[in-house]
DOKOLNU-619037 format. One record per residue: residue in one letter; x, y, z of N, C-alpha, C in turn. Coordinates in steps of 0.2 Angstrom, whole numbers. Example, Ala and Ser with C-alpha at 12.3 -4.5 7.8 and 13.67 -1.06 7.14 Angstrom:
+------+-------+-------+-------+-------+-------+-------+-------+-------+-------+
! rest !   nc1 !   nc2 !   nc3 !  cac1 !  cac2 !  cac3 !   cc1 !   cc2 !   cc3 !
+------+-------+-------+-------+-------+-------+-------+-------+-------+-------+
!    a !    66 !   -28 !    39 !    62 !   -22 !    39 !    66 !   -16 !    39 !
!    s !    64 !   -11 !    35 !    68 !    -5 !    36 !    64 !     0 !    39 !
+------+-------+-------+-------+-------+-------+-------+-------+-------+-------+
REM end
This chain:
+------+-------+-------+-------+-------+-------+-------+-------+-------+-------+
! rest !   nc1 !   nc2 !   nc3 !  cac1 !  cac2 !  cac3 !   cc1 !   cc2 !   cc3 !
+------+-------+-------+-------+-------+-------+-------+-------+-------+-------+
!    m !     4 !    -6 !     0 !     0 !     0 !     0 !     4 !     6 !     0 !
!    h !     3 !    11 !    -4 !     6 !    17 !    -4 !     4 !    22 !     2 !
!    d !     9 !    26 !     4 !     8 !    31 !     9 !     4 !    37 !     5 !
!    a !    -1 !    39 !     8 !    -5 !    45 !     4 !     0 !    51 !     3 !
!    q !     4 !    52 !     8 !     8 !    58 !     8 !    13 !    57 !     2 !
!    d !    16 !    51 !     1 !    21 !    50 !    -4 !    17 !    51 !   -11 !
!    m !    11 !    49 !   -12 !     7 !    49 !   -18 !     7 !    56 !   -20 !
!    d !     6 !    61 !   -15 !     5 !    68 !   -17 !    12 !    71 !   -19 !
!    i !    17 !    68 !   -17 !    24 !    71 !   -19 !    26 !    68 !   -26 !
!    v !    26 !    61 !   -27 !    28 !    58 !   -33 !    24 !    52 !   -35 !
!    e !    22 !    51 !   -41 !    19 !    45 !   -43 !    23 !    39 !   -42 !
!    v !    21 !    33 !   -39 !    25 !    27 !   -39 !    21 !    21 !   -42 !
!    r !    25 !    17 !   -44 !    23 !    10 !   -47 !    26 !     5 !   -42 !
!    n !    21 !     1 !   -39 !    24 !    -5 !   -35 !    27 !   -10 !   -39 !
!    a !    33 !   -12 !   -37 !    36 !   -18 !   -39 !    39 !   -22 !   -33 !
!    a !    40 !   -28 !   -35 !    43 !   -32 !   -29 !    47 !   -38 !   -33 !
!    i !    53 !   -40 !   -29 !    56 !   -45 !   -32 !    57 !   -51 !   -26 !
!    s !    57 !   -57 !   -29 !    58 !   -62 !   -24 !    65 !   -64 !   -24 !
!    l !    68 !   -64 !   -18 !    75 !   -66 !   -17 !    76 !   -73 !   -17 !
!    p !    82 !   -75 !   -18 !    83 !   -83 !   -18 !    80 !   -87 !   -12 !
!    n !    80 !   -83 !    -6 !    77 !   -87 !    -1 !    70 !   -87 !     0 !
!    g !    66 !   -84 !    -5 !    59 !   -83 !    -6 !    56 !   -77 !    -3 !
!    r !    60 !   -73 !     0 !    57 !   -67 !     4 !    56 !   -62 !    -2 !
!    r !    52 !   -57 !     0 !    50 !   -52 !    -4 !    53 !   -45 !    -3 !
!    l !    56 !   -42 !    -8 !    59 !   -35 !    -7 !    55 !   -30 !   -11 !
!    a !    52 !   -26 !    -7 !    47 !   -21 !   -10 !    51 !   -15 !   -13 !
!    i !    49 !   -13 !   -19 !    52 !    -8 !   -23 !    47 !    -3 !   -26 !
!    w !    49 !     3 !   -26 !    44 !     8 !   -29 !    48 !    11 !   -35 !
!    r !    45 !    12 !   -41 !    48 !    15 !   -47 !    44 !    21 !   -48 !
!    s !    48 !    27 !   -50 !    45 !    33 !   -51 !    48 !    36 !   -58 !
!    g !    44 !    39 !   -61 !    47 !    43 !   -67 !    43 !    40 !   -74 !
!    a !    46 !    42 !   -79 !    43 !    40 !   -86 !    45 !    33 !   -87 !
!    d !    42 !    30 !   -93 !    43 !    24 !   -94 !    51 !    22 !   -96 !
!    s !    54 !    28 !   -99 !    61 !    27 !  -100 !    64 !    34 !   -98 !
!    p !    70 !    34 !   -96 !    73 !    41 !   -94 !    73 !    46 !  -100 !
!    a !    74 !    52 !   -98 !    74 !    58 !  -103 !    80 !    57 !  -107 !
!    q !    86 !    55 !  -104 !    92 !    54 !  -108 !    95 !    47 !  -105 !
!    p !    99 !    44 !  -110 !   102 !    38 !  -107 !   106 !    39 !  -101 !
!    g !   105 !    34 !   -96 !   109 !    34 !   -90 !   106 !    38 !   -85 !
!    r !   100 !    41 !   -86 !    97 !    44 !   -80 !    92 !    40 !   -76 !
!    v !    96 !    35 !   -73 !    92 !    31 !   -68 !    95 !    32 !   -61 !
!    a !    91 !    32 !   -56 !    94 !    33 !   -49 !    91 !    28 !   -45 !
!    i !    95 !    26 !   -40 !    93 !    22 !   -35 !    94 !    26 !   -28 !
!    v !    88 !    27 !   -25 !    88 !    31 !   -19 !    87 !    27 !   -13 !
!    a !    92 !    26 !    -9 !    92 !    21 !    -3 !    90 !    25 !     3 !
!    p !    85 !    23 !     7 !    84 !    26 !    13 !    89 !    25 !    18 !
!    g !    90 !    29 !    23 !    95 !    28 !    28 !    92 !    23 !    34 !
!    f !    96 !    22 !    39 !    94 !    18 !    44 !    88 !    20 !    48 !
!    a !    83 !    15 !    49 !    77 !    16 !    52 !    72 !    21 !    48 !
!    r !    73 !    21 !    41 !    69 !    25 !    37 !    66 !    20 !    32 !
!    r !    61 !    23 !    29 !    57 !    19 !    23 !    58 !    23 !    17 !
!    m !    56 !    19 !    11 !    57 !    22 !     5 !    52 !    28 !     4 !
!    r !    47 !    29 !     8 !    43 !    35 !     8 !    46 !    41 !    10 !
!    n !    51 !    40 !    15 !    55 !    46 !    18 !    59 !    49 !    13 !
!    v !    61 !    46 !     7 !    65 !    49 !     2 !    61 !    52 !    -4 !
!    a !    54 !    52 !    -3 !    50 !    55 !    -8 !    52 !    62 !   -11 !
!    p !    54 !    66 !    -7 !    56 !    73 !   -10 !    62 !    72 !   -14 !
!    f !    67 !    68 !   -13 !    73 !    67 !   -17 !    70 !    64 !   -24 !
!    a !    66 !    59 !   -23 !    63 !    56 !   -29 !    60 !    61 !   -34 !
!    r !    56 !    65 !   -31 !    52 !    70 !   -34 !    57 !    75 !   -38 !
!    y !    62 !    77 !   -35 !    67 !    81 !   -38 !    70 !    78 !   -44 !
!    l !    72 !    71 !   -43 !    75 !    68 !   -49 !    71 !    66 !   -54 !
!    v !    64 !    65 !   -53 !    59 !    63 !   -58 !    58 !    70 !   -62 !
!    d !    58 !    75 !   -59 !    57 !    82 !   -62 !    63 !    84 !   -66 !
!    n !    68 !    81 !   -65 !    74 !    82 !   -69 !    76 !    76 !   -74 !
!    g !    71 !    72 !   -76 !    72 !    67 !   -81 !    74 !    60 !   -79 !
!    f !    75 !    59 !   -73 !    77 !    53 !   -70 !    71 !    48 !   -69 !
!    v !    73 !    41 !   -70 !    69 !    36 !   -68 !    72 !    34 !   -61 !
!    v !    68 !    34 !   -56 !    70 !    33 !   -49 !    67 !    26 !   -46 !
!    y !    72 !    22 !   -43 !    70 !    16 !   -39 !    71 !    17 !   -32 !
!    r !    67 !    15 !   -28 !    68 !    15 !   -20 !    66 !     8 !   -18 !
!    c !    68 !     7 !   -12 !    66 !     0 !    -9 !    66 !     1 !    -1 !
!    d !    62 !    -4 !     2 !    63 !    -5 !     9 !    67 !   -11 !    10 !
!    y !    72 !   -11 !    14 !    76 !   -16 !    16 !    73 !   -22 !    19 !
!    v !    75 !   -28 !    17 !    72 !   -34 !    21 !    75 !   -34 !    28 !
!    d !    71 !   -37 !    33 !    73 !   -37 !    40 !    74 !   -30 !    43 !
!    h !    70 !   -25 !    40 !    70 !   -18 !    43 !    63 !   -15 !    43 !
!    v !    62 !    -9 !    44 !    56 !    -6 !    44 !    53 !    -5 !    37 !
!    g !    47 !    -6 !    36 !    44 !    -5 !    29 !    40 !   -11 !    26 !
!    l !    40 !   -11 !    19 !    35 !   -15 !    16 !    38 !   -22 !    14 !
!    s !    45 !   -23 !    15 !    48 !   -29 !    13 !    47 !   -34 !    18 !
!    d !    49 !   -40 !    17 !    48 !   -46 !    22 !    53 !   -45 !    28 !
!    g !    51 !   -47 !    33 !    55 !   -47 !    39 !    54 !   -42 !    44 !
!    e !    57 !   -42 !    50 !    56 !   -37 !    55 !    63 !   -36 !    58 !
!    i !    64 !   -30 !    61 !    70 !   -28 !    65 !    71 !   -33 !    70 !
+------+-------+-------+-------+-------+-------+-------+-------+-------+-------+
REM end
């Protein structure tokens, strides 16, 4: 589920990958279907005890400047991925 505050800042598309151990890593993708220029792809990693929603302002800035942005919540951490602290 998306955080309503994040949705106001930047549009996100849910994605997830299954890790080799079967656990789920939650990923959000923001931006156009392809970057404005080749190589304009950014991975924005949240800091300790933060979630991908906490870096939404950075994602918005990058999307506004032609980047495709990926964010994730770490496994065994706070957020939407599998596991707990």
